[in-house]
VOBA-1610 file (N, C-alpha, C; in pm, whole numbers, padded with zeros to 5 digits, always signed):
BEGIN
Met+07896+18428+07847Met+08028+18508+07839Met+08061+18649+07821Phe+07887+18692+07764Phe+07914+18824+07764Phe+07860+18887+07901Ser+07757+18748+07978Ser+07685+18818+08102Ser+07805+18831+08171Thr+07944+18757+08200Thr+07998+18766+08289Thr+08061+18916+08317Gly+08088+19035+08278Gly+08084+19128+08266Gly+07977+19188+08428Leu+07864+19147+08439Leu+07746+19245+08520Leu+07851+19204+08653Ser+07926+19088+08669Ser+08065+19140+08814Ser+08118+19237+08796Asp+08180+19234+08692Asp+08206+19414+08688Asp+08180+19514+08739Leu+08046+19516+08661Leu+07938+19623+08671Leu+07933+19629+08821Lys+07885+19511+08910Lys+07832+19522+09059Lys+07986+19582+09103Lys+08090+19549+09103Lys+08222+19574+09141Lys+08228+19739+09134Met+08190+19821+09037Met+08214+19964+08996Met+08129+20029+09043Lys+08002+19938+09077Lys+07844+20047+09156Lys+07946+19989+09292Ala+07983+19893+09361Ala+07991+19865+09464Ala+08082+19980+09561Thr+08193+19988+09463Thr+08350+20107+09504Thr+08335+20177+09424Gln+08233+20273+09391Gln+08192+20354+09308Gln+08332+20421+09252Ser+08376+20291+09193Ser+08489+20299+09086Ser+08537+20256+08981Ala+08608+20265+08868Ala+08624+20143+08764Ala+08812+20095+08796Asp+08860+20155+08867Asp+08974+20140+08899Asp+09053+20010+08824Ser+08983+19919+08918Ser+09015+19711+08947Ser+08966+19711+08806Val+08869+19742+08677Val+08835+19697+08617Val+08900+19747+08470Gln+08893+19645+08352Gln+08942+19637+08260Gln+08839+19710+08150Phe+08897+19773+08082Phe+08781+19861+07956Phe+08805+19833+07788Leu+08947+19776+07800Leu+08966+19732+07635Leu+08842+19622+07565Pro+08867+19549+07675Pro+08807+19402+07653Pro+08644+19464+07631Phe+08589+19538+07687Phe+08393+19584+07650Phe+08428+19675+07543Leu+08530+19738+07453Leu+08546+19777+07373Leu+08576+19739+07225Thr+08672+19553+07264Thr+08715+19473+07155Thr+08533+19378+07111Thr+08538+19378+07293Thr+08385+19293+07243Thr+08265+19322+07183Phe+08257+19463+07195Phe+08129+19530+07113Phe+08154+19545+06964Leu+08275+19581+06942Leu+08317+19531+06798Leu+08294+19412+06731Asn+08368+19332+06844Asn+08339+19210+06741Asn+08194+19169+06795Asn+08104+19180+06841Asn+07955+19122+06851Asn+07899+19254+06731Leu+07946+19328+06711Leu+07853+19413+06620Leu+07892+19352+06434Gly+08081+19331+06419Gly+08071+19292+06314Gly+08034+19136+06309Trp+07982+19014+06408Trp+07922+18926+06370Trp+07783+18919+06375Leu+07732+18965+06412Leu+07620+19054+06381Leu+07577+19056+06224Tyr+07639+19130+06201Tyr+07602+19198+06034Tyr+07666+19049+05971Tyr+07764+18966+06017Tyr+07793+18822+05921Tyr+07674+18754+05968Gly+07624+18725+06004Gly+07526+18660+06076Gly+07406+18701+05994Val+07381+18827+05972Val+07247+18840+05888Val+07305+18816+05758Leu+07373+18855+05700Leu+07450+18804+05549Leu+07416+18692+05513Ile+07469+18609+05634Ile+07419+18402+05653Ile+07354+18391+05663Lys+07263+18454+05736Lys+07080+18410+05770Lys+07125+18313+05867Asp+07225+18328+05985Asp+07200+18241+06059Asp+07225+18292+06209Phe+07060+18276+06191Phe+06981+18294+06367Phe+07082+18312+06513Thr+07123+18210+06502Thr+07224+18177+06674Thr+07289+18338+06633Val+07356+18300+06518Val+07487+18392+06555Val+07434+18546+06581Met+07289+18585+06495Met+07241+18711+06493Met+07224+18723+06716Leu+07114+18604+06725Leu+07050+18624+06866Leu+07211+18660+06945Val+07326+18584+06950Val+07390+18580+07080Val+07494+18748+07070Asn+07483+18799+06893Asn+07561+18865+06936Asn+07453+19017+06956Ser+07358+18998+06967Ser+07287+19105+06957Ser+07251+19134+07098Ile+07255+19025+07167Ile+07246+19015+07345Ile+07396+19088+07386Gly+07516+19030+07326Gly+07648+19030+07349Gly+07631+19191+07335Ala+07651+19308+07245Ala+07628+19408+07172Ala+07528+19508+07317Ser+07453+19466+07342Ser+07385+19483+07416Ser+07405+19523+07572Leu+07482+19422+07622Leu+07536+19431+07778Leu+07676+19495+07719Gln+07787+19521+07603Gln+07850+19575+07636Gln+07846+19663+07638Cys+07736+19753+07507Cys+07745+19880+07557Cys+07671+19941+07726Leu+07586+19842+07780Leu+07561+19876+07923Leu+07704+19888+07995Tyr+07766+19797+07993Tyr+07897+19850+08055Tyr+08000+19917+08018Ile+07979+19938+07905Ile+08075+20138+07846Ile+08017+20195+07919Ile+07967+20220+07926Ile+07806+20346+07985Ile+07836+20376+08105Thr+07855+20241+08233Thr+07880+20258+08336Thr+08017+20261+08365Tyr+08089+20199+08285Tyr+08273+20207+08302Tyr+08304+20375+08284Phe+08204+20403+08229Phe+08224+20573+08158Phe+08178+20663+08285His+08089+20624+08392His+08031+20668+08446His+08116+20679+08586Tyr+08181+20622+08575Tyr+08295+20541+08746Tyr+08409+20573+08716Ala+08416+20580+08556Ala+08573+20618+08523Ala+08681+20785+08617Lys+08774+20775+08679Lys+08853+20903+08731Lys+08892+21007+08560Glu+08939+20870+08525Glu+08998+20954+08422Glu+08964+20940+08239Lys+08835+21032+08239Lys+08826+20992+08166Lys+08834+21008+08010Arg+08944+21078+08019Arg+09051+21144+07874Arg+09056+21031+07804Asn+09092+20883+07839Asn+09179+20772+07774Asn+08995+20722+07719Val+08908+20722+07791Val+08810+20617+07823Val+08737+20699+07660Tyr+08739+20843+07634Tyr+08672+20885+07562Tyr+08744+20891+07412Leu+08922+20886+07440Leu+09000+20845+07289Leu+08968+20711+07255Gln+08996+20624+07369Gln+08955+20462+07293Gln+08812+20450+07267Thr+08687+20545+07298Thr+08575+20504+07257Thr+08502+20545+07096Leu+08643+20695+07121Leu+08628+20720+06946Leu+08706+20716+06866Gly+08767+20583+06877Gly+08882+20486+06803Gly+08761+20422+06760Met+08716+20329+06802Met+08603+20264+06815Met+08533+20312+06717Gly+08418+20404+06747Gly+08374+20459+06660Gly+08398+20508+06529Cys+08531+20533+06508Cys+08575+20567+06384Cys+08583+20469+06282Val+08662+20332+06397Val+08650+20226+06339Val+08506+20124+06278Leu+08429+20148+06331Leu+08276+20130+06310Leu+08231+20183+06186Cys+08222+20326+06174Cys+08167+20398+06067Cys+08229+20352+05932Val+08420+20354+05928Val+08539+20312+05812Val+08423+20173+05760Ser+08417+20122+05902Ser+08338+19937+05838Ser+08254+19913+05766Trp+08134+20021+05819Trp+07994+20043+05828Trp+08021+20086+05617Val+08101+20135+05624Val+08125+20236+05481Val+08167+20147+05389Tyr+08280+20061+05434Tyr+08349+20006+05364Tyr+08326+19879+05313Phe+08236+19828+05371Phe+08130+19618+05369Phe+07990+19707+05378Ser+07909+19812+05342Ser+07821+19845+05266Ser+07795+19879+05183Met+07946+19972+05101Met+07881+20067+04992Met+08030+20047+04888Ile+08087+19947+04939Ile+08247+19964+04826Ile+08243+19844+04769Val+08239+19742+04910Val+08264+19606+04869Val+08143+19569+04767Pro+08153+19478+04688Pro+08071+19448+04625Pro+07940+19261+04701Pro+07842+19295+04702Pro+07789+19238+04787Pro+07773+19061+04709Gly+07789+18947+04801Gly+07801+18865+04758Gly+07902+18779+04852Ser+07977+18679+04747Ser+08104+18598+04844Ser+08209+18666+04876Thr+08273+18788+04814Thr+08354+18864+04835Thr+08316+18928+04929Gln+08202+19024+05002Gln+08165+19088+05089Gln+08127+19008+05192Leu+08146+18808+05180Leu+08115+18779+05274Leu+08232+18716+05308Ser+08327+18681+05233Ser+08487+18658+05300Ser+08551+18773+05354Gln+08561+18856+05315Gln+08632+19000+05361Gln+08535+19046+05486Leu+08419+19051+05517Leu+08366+19030+05672Leu+08427+18915+05765Gly+08420+18820+05721Gly+08441+18730+05788Gly+08599+18717+05830Leu+08683+18769+05735Leu+08797+18792+05749Leu+08884+18889+05832Ala+08741+19014+05854Ala+08773+19142+05927Ala+08760+19053+06049Cys+08584+18980+06095Cys+08509+18963+06216Cys+08652+18885+06273Ser+08706+18808+06188Ser+08837+18713+06253Ser+08959+18773+06320Val+09016+18871+06259Val+09065+18955+06363Val+09040+19033+06439Val+08920+19095+06449Val+08864+19147+06558Val+08860+19039+06694Thr+08796+18924+06698Thr+08771+18838+06769Thr+08910+18791+06868Ile+09007+18777+06729Ile+09139+18761+06829Ile+09167+18844+06879Thr+09119+18970+06852Thr+09172+19086+06922Thr+09084+19130+07050Met+08984+19098+07083Met+08932+19040+07190Met+08963+18941+07312Tyr+08996+18831+07256Tyr+09078+18739+07333Tyr+09218+18790+07401Leu+09267+18883+07312Leu+09415+18893+07313Leu+09401+19008+07426Ser+09250+19091+07449Ser+09237+19208+07518Ser+09284+19209+07688Pro+09231+19115+07715Pro+09280+19076+07892Pro+09382+19067+07939Leu+09508+19008+07794Leu+09644+18990+07842Leu+09716+19159+07820Ala+09639+19248+07765Ala+09704+19356+07767Ala+09775+19398+07917Asp+09754+19383+07994Asp+09783+19400+08094Asp+09904+19309+08169Leu+09942+19190+08060Leu+10019+19119+08109Leu+10151+19151+08116Leu+10256+19219+08141Leu+10361+19298+08234Leu+10298+19333+08360Glu+10239+19438+08343Glu+10175+19453+08469Glu+10189+19322+08561Ile+10097+19297+08538Ile+10010+19143+08575Ile+10221+19076+08635Ile+10253+19070+08600Ile+10398+18946+08632Ile+10484+19069+08768Arg+10475+19187+08657Arg+10569+19295+08783Arg+10482+19283+08965Thr+10368+19311+08925Thr+10320+19328+09051Thr+10265+19177+09091Arg+10262+19046+09024Arg+10272+18977+09061Arg+10059+18925+09150Ser+09973+19004+09069Ser+09873+19055+09112Ser+09792+19047+08990Val+09688+18960+09016Val+09578+18900+08928Val+09423+18980+08954Glu+09447+19112+09019Glu+09308+19153+09061Glu+09238+19223+08943Arg+09273+19233+08811Arg+09257+19331+08747Arg+09176+19215+08611Leu+09225+19098+08628Leu+09182+18985+08541Leu+09060+18945+08617Ser+08960+18894+08554Ser+08827+18834+08551Ser+08833+18683+08571Phe+08814+18618+08680Phe+08835+18437+08680Phe+08713+18403+08614Ser+08604+18495+08650Ser+08438+18382+08573Ser+08452+18423+08422Leu+08520+18563+08404Leu+08556+18554+08203Leu+08648+18465+08148Thr+08747+18419+08286Thr+08824+18326+08219Thr+08764+18215+08151Val+08658+18195+08248Val+08617+18053+08221Val+08561+18051+08123Ala+08473+18130+08158Ala+08332+18125+08002Ala+08412+18199+07932Thr+08502+18235+07877Thr+08599+18274+07767Thr+08610+18103+07648Leu+08687+18015+07828Leu+08753+17887+07760Leu+08612+17828+07649Leu+08516+17856+07785Leu+08344+17712+07772Leu+08316+17772+07605Thr+08305+17917+07549Thr+08248+17972+07495Thr+08347+17999+07362Ser+08457+17991+07366Ser+08522+17975+07239Ser+08553+17828+07209Thr+08568+17737+07310Thr+08533+17637+07221Thr+08429+17579+07182Ser+08303+17603+07248Ser+08130+17589+07200Ser+08153+17639+07037Trp+08220+17767+07038Trp+08175+17872+06875Trp+08298+17784+06789Ala+08430+17715+06832Ala+08486+17671+06767Ala+08465+17511+06691Leu+08372+17461+06782Leu+08331+17297+06754Leu+08185+17354+06676Tyr+08146+17471+06641Tyr+08017+17534+06581Tyr+08072+17531+06475Gly+08203+17633+06456Gly+08208+17604+06340Gly+08277+17532+06219Leu+08326+17436+06367Leu+08367+17344+06298Leu+08246+17240+06195Gln+08147+17210+06286Gln+08028+17156+06190Gln+07943+17249+06080Leu+07972+17363+06100Leu+07960+17437+05994Leu+08029+17418+05883Gly+08134+17394+05906Gly+08244+17375+05778Gly+08288+17569+05764Asp+08235+17654+05856Asp+08288+17796+05888Asp+08400+17783+05908Tyr+08526+17824+05845Tyr+08666+17823+05897Tyr+08637+17992+05979Tyr+08570+18121+05916Tyr+08573+18222+05973Tyr+08519+18226+06116Ile+08407+18132+06162Ile+08393+18104+06282Ile+08493+18015+06357Met+08499+17967+06318Met+08622+17822+06338Met+08749+17897+06431Val+08823+17920+06332Val+08984+17944+06342Val+08982+18070+06423Pro+08924+18164+06423Pro+08976+18263+06527Pro+08870+18257+06686Asn+08800+18142+06685Asn+08772+18078+06831Asn+08880+18019+06863Thr+08962+17967+06818Thr+09095+17900+06912Thr+09190+17925+06974Pro+09214+18080+06939Pro+09330+18189+07038Pro+09251+18195+07140Gly+09068+18200+07159Gly+09026+18209+07277Gly+09089+18117+07390Ile+09087+17987+07305Ile+09137+17860+07415Ile+09230+17866+07490Ala+09343+17931+07374Ala+09485+17942+07432Ala+09492+18031+07560Thr+09470+18202+07519Thr+09432+18277+07623Thr+09397+18275+07732Ser+09254+18177+07698Ser+09195+18154+07835Ser+09305+18068+07923Leu+09377+17944+07842Leu+09479+17822+07931Leu+09547+17929+08039Ile+09635+18055+07900Ile+09744+18181+07990Ile+09662+18207+08077Arg+09533+18275+08088Arg+09533+18329+08213Arg+09451+18237+08346Phe+09412+18095+08288Phe+09445+18010+08407Phe+09565+18023+08486Leu+09664+17999+08389Leu+09788+17979+08408Leu+09855+18109+08517Leu+09790+18217+08504Leu+09832+18362+08586Leu+09749+18323+08709Phe+09592+18274+08729Phe+09546+18284+08851Phe+09648+18224+08964Trp+09661+18083+08846Trp+09742+17962+08963Trp+09860+18036+08984Leu+09957+18091+08942Leu+10078+18128+08980Leu+10063+18269+09094Phe+09982+18326+09024Phe+09975+18499+09144Phe+09863+18509+09184Gly+09723+18399+09197Gly+09624+18397+09223Gly+09621+18398+09422Ser+09690+18350+09490Ser+09718+18352+09594Ser+09795+18456+09649Thr+09832+18534+09609Thr+09877+18630+09616Thr+09776+18774+09610Ser+09663+18761+09548Ser+09594+18893+09581Ser+09468+18871+09674Gln+09457+18933+09751Gln+09419+18930+09886Gln+09222+18919+09878Asp+09189+18976+09788Asp+09054+18991+09725Asp+09064+18827+09698Lys+09129+18782+09619Lys+09131+18655+09541Lys+09178+18497+09589Pro+09157+18470+09741Pro+09273+18437+09773Pro+09230+18244+09742Ser+09128+18256+09684Ser+09085+18070+09648Ser+09122+18068+09530Tyr+09193+18112+09434Tyr+09189+18046+09284Tyr+09275+17930+09255Lys+09383+17909+09364Lys+09464+17803+09332Lys+09379+17722+09423Ser+09284+17678+09506Ser+09196+17598+09492Ser+09063+17542+09443Leu+09063+17706+09331Leu+09008+17612+09253Leu+08954+17571+09116Leu+09125+17542+09121Leu+09204+17533+08963Leu+09237+17345+09024Ile+09286+17287+09126Ile+09294+17168+09174Ile+09243+17085+09108
//
């Protein structure tokens, strides 16, 4: 799922512009990766650590690329600064204030769950604009497919481990993916550069 952003990176490089790419999903996914990486370290789960290390590295690449091609850099600055503040406050809180052990693990798991849900909802930030323009140009079809597969896999993995902090927040990923599929079904044929989405969903 994290590697699907490479198509956005390629698009930005080809057009020398970031206008047709959403920035918020990169930020929320990066924050999500760092949170789950820390969670994986605490529970000593190599799978969680490896996947989120790769994810964080890729999101960092996407953020830098987006900033390079963005015409309006002020909003990018502000959103990135906001994410940096959240990271700093979170690190101080979880490493210095919350006592280690089950309390730290449960609070971090809850925080990561909230960020994961935010990550899954972030591509729908332009929902009203998509409905108004009847265009899904700013949505990524490959990311939608990958999100459905990934969120389903993590939900099943969390179920197998009996870890509700992994299972529960991935359930909205399934729901939001289905909503995005519906948007592609309704408006995909109206987008000139995405004429085949309906045929792909049949």
